[in-house]
N, C-alpha and C positions, 0 to 999 in steps of 0.2 A: 575493481569491480564497482561500478557506481550504483547506489540505490536511487534510481530514477526510473518511472514509468515511461516506456518508449512511445505510448499513445497520449496520456494526459499530462505527462511532464511533472507528475507528483513526486516530490523529494523530501528528504527529512526535514522536519521543522524544528527550530529551537525555541526553547522558553525556559522558564525558571520553576523549580520545585520549591514552594514556599512552606516552611514549617512554622506553624503557629502554636501558641500556648494561651490558655485562659479560656473563659466562657463568654461567648458573644453577648452584647448588651441587649439585644433583642430577646434572649434566652434567660435574662435575669442575672447576667454576670456584670463585671465592671469593665469588660472590653478585652480584645484580644491583643496579644503582643506578638510580632513576627521575631522568632528566635534564629532563623537560619534561611538563607536563600542559596540554592546551587543550581547550576545549568543542567538542564535535561534535554533529550532529543526525543521527538515523535516520529518513529519510523513508518513509512508506508507499508501496506501488506502487499509486498510484490511477489509474484510467482513466475516461475520460467515455464512457458508453454510453447508448443509448435503451433504456428500459425500459417494458413495458407494465404499468400498474397493475391493481388488481382491478376498477376501473370501466371497464377497456378502453382508457383514454387513455394516450397516449405522451408521455413526457418525458425529459428527460436528467438523469442523476444521476452523481456521482462515486462509484465504488465500488472497493474494493481488489481485487486480483487474486486473492486466495484466495476471495472470495465469487463471483467470476466463474466460477472452477474448480469450485466446489462446486455451481453451478446453483441458487443460492437464489432467483431470480427468472426471469422470461421476458423474453428480449430481444426488441426490436420488430423485425418484418421490415423490410428495407430497402425504400425507394422508395414513392411514393404509390400506385401501381397495386396493389402487393401488399397494402398496407393496406386499400384498399377491398375487394379480393377476401377477405381475411381476415375482415372484419366482416361479410360477407354470408353 
């Protein structure tokens, strides 16, 4: 199961977690020293939601929270009775 948004293509990003020690020069210290660097990942905020496509069919997709908030698509109504009522 991949962590990729099916609309925006947003995926996990890779970077470094940097651990420092000491007081910064601008704060009156003698400078900072890097004591450790380790890899880390930033994961997108993905949600599995039911979406109605342009043909009127309902299917599940993984979408990032930013696209849900922006309202880039129409969410499917919940329950089978509501689906039947909506299609009539």
